[in-house]
C-alpha positions in Angstrom: 0.0 0.0 0.0 1.4 3.4 -1.0 1.8 6.2 1.5 -0.2 9.2 0.5 1.8 12.4 0.9 0.9 16.1 0.3 3.8 18.4 -0.3 3.2 22.1 0.5 5.8 24.7 -0.3 5.7 28.0 -2.2 8.9 27.0 -4.1 7.4 25.3 -7.1 10.6 23.7 -8.4 11.4 22.3 -4.9 7.9 20.7 -4.7 8.2 19.2 -8.2 11.6 17.8 -7.6 10.6 16.3 -4.2 7.4 14.9 -5.7 9.3 13.1 -8.5 11.8 11.6 -6.0 9.0 10.4 -3.7 7.0 9.0 -6.6 10.1 6.9 -7.6 10.0 5.5 -4.1 6.3 4.4 -4.6 4.7 7.2 -2.6 1.4 8.7 -3.9 2.1 12.5 -4.0 -0.1 15.6 -4.2 1.3 19.1 -4.5 0.3 22.5 -3.3 2.1 25.8 -3.4 0.1 27.5 -0.6 -1.8 26.5 2.5 -5.3 27.3 1.0 -4.7 24.9 -1.9 -3.4 22.3 0.6 -6.6 22.5 2.7 -8.7 22.0 -0.5 -6.6 19.0 -1.4 -7.0 17.5 2.1 -10.7 18.0 2.0 -11.0 16.3 -1.4 -8.6 13.4 -0.6 -9.3 11.9 2.9 -6.7 9.1 2.2 -3.7 11.5 2.6 -1.5 10.2 5.4 1.3 12.8 5.8 1.7 16.5 4.9 5.2 17.8 4.4 4.7 21.5 5.1 7.0 24.5 4.6 7.0 26.9 7.6 7.7 30.1 5.7 5.2 30.8 2.9 3.4 33.9 1.7 -0.1 34.2 2.8 -0.9 31.6 5.4 2.3 30.4 7.0 3.1 26.9 8.1 2.3 27.3 11.8 -1.1 28.7 11.0 -1.6 26.0 8.4 -0.8 23.2 10.9 -3.4 24.5 13.3 -6.0 24.3 10.5 -4.8 20.9 9.3 -4.9 19.4 12.8 -8.3 20.9 13.6 -9.9 19.6 10.4 -7.9 16.4 9.9 -6.5 15.4 13.3 -5.2 12.0 12.1 -3.0 13.4 9.4 0.6 13.7 10.4 2.5 16.8 9.6 6.3 17.2 9.0 7.4 20.8 9.0 10.3 21.9 6.7 12.2 25.1 7.0 15.2 26.7 5.4 15.4 29.0 8.5 16.1 27.2 11.7 14.3 29.0 14.5 13.6 27.7 18.0 10.2 29.4 17.9 9.1 27.6 14.7 10.3 24.2 15.8 8.9 24.4 19.3 5.7 26.0 18.1 5.2 23.5 15.4 5.7 20.5 17.7 3.3 22.1 20.3 0.7 22.3 17.5 1.0 18.6 16.8 3.8 18.4 14.2 5.3 14.9 13.9 8.7 16.4 13.3 10.7 19.4 12.1 13.4 19.1 9.4 15.7 21.7 7.9 16.1 22.4 4.2 17.9 21.2 2.3 16.6 17.9 3.5 18.2 14.6 2.4 15.7 12.5 0.5 16.5 9.4 2.6 15.9 11.3 5.8 12.6 12.6 4.5 11.5 9.2 3.3 12.3 7.7 6.8 10.4 10.5 8.5 7.4 10.1 6.2 7.3 6.3 6.7 7.6 6.8 10.5 4.8 9.3 10.5 2.7 7.0 8.5 3.3 4.2 11.0 2.2 6.4 13.8 -1.0 7.4 12.0 -1.7 3.7 11.3 -1.2 2.8 15.0 -3.5 5.6 16.1 -6.2 4.6 13.6 -6.0 1.0 14.8 -6.4 2.1 18.4 -9.5 4.1 17.5 -10.9 1.1 15.6 -10.3 -1.2 18.5 -11.9 1.2 20.9 -15.0 1.5 18.8 -15.3 -2.2 18.7 -15.3 -2.6 22.4 -18.6 -2.4 24.3 -18.6 -1.2 27.9 -18.8 -4.1 30.4 -22.1 -3.1 31.8 -23.8 -3.3 28.3 -22.7 -7.0 28.1 -24.7 -7.9 31.2 -28.2 -9.3 30.8 -30.8 -7.2 32.3 -33.5 -9.0 34.4 
């Protein structure tokens, strides 16, 4: 089963290059150059597992975008990317629910590992939810007389 990844970065050539490299590694990839487009893609494609999100973008920045993503799609994992290492962005992003924070230029093998790891965490969380939904409370199993 392919991992479904949404790449969000205002640098078009970066997104296109990364998409080609991830596609060669059997990932299903969507692309967006701004947060608003990313939100539409997420709404239209509920199978997306992981978002790789640039922190610094014109319009809605990555930290605002992650708030919106986690509010509307809480199970989607988000990996933040930035070309500008700041403590505020990394700590802020993690506090908002980011899976991880990576610096550009990111090595493709490192990104692939992080995406696979984020996908595993999402799958584990979804399995926990499915198992909890399948469990009935003990008192409902008792026969009423």
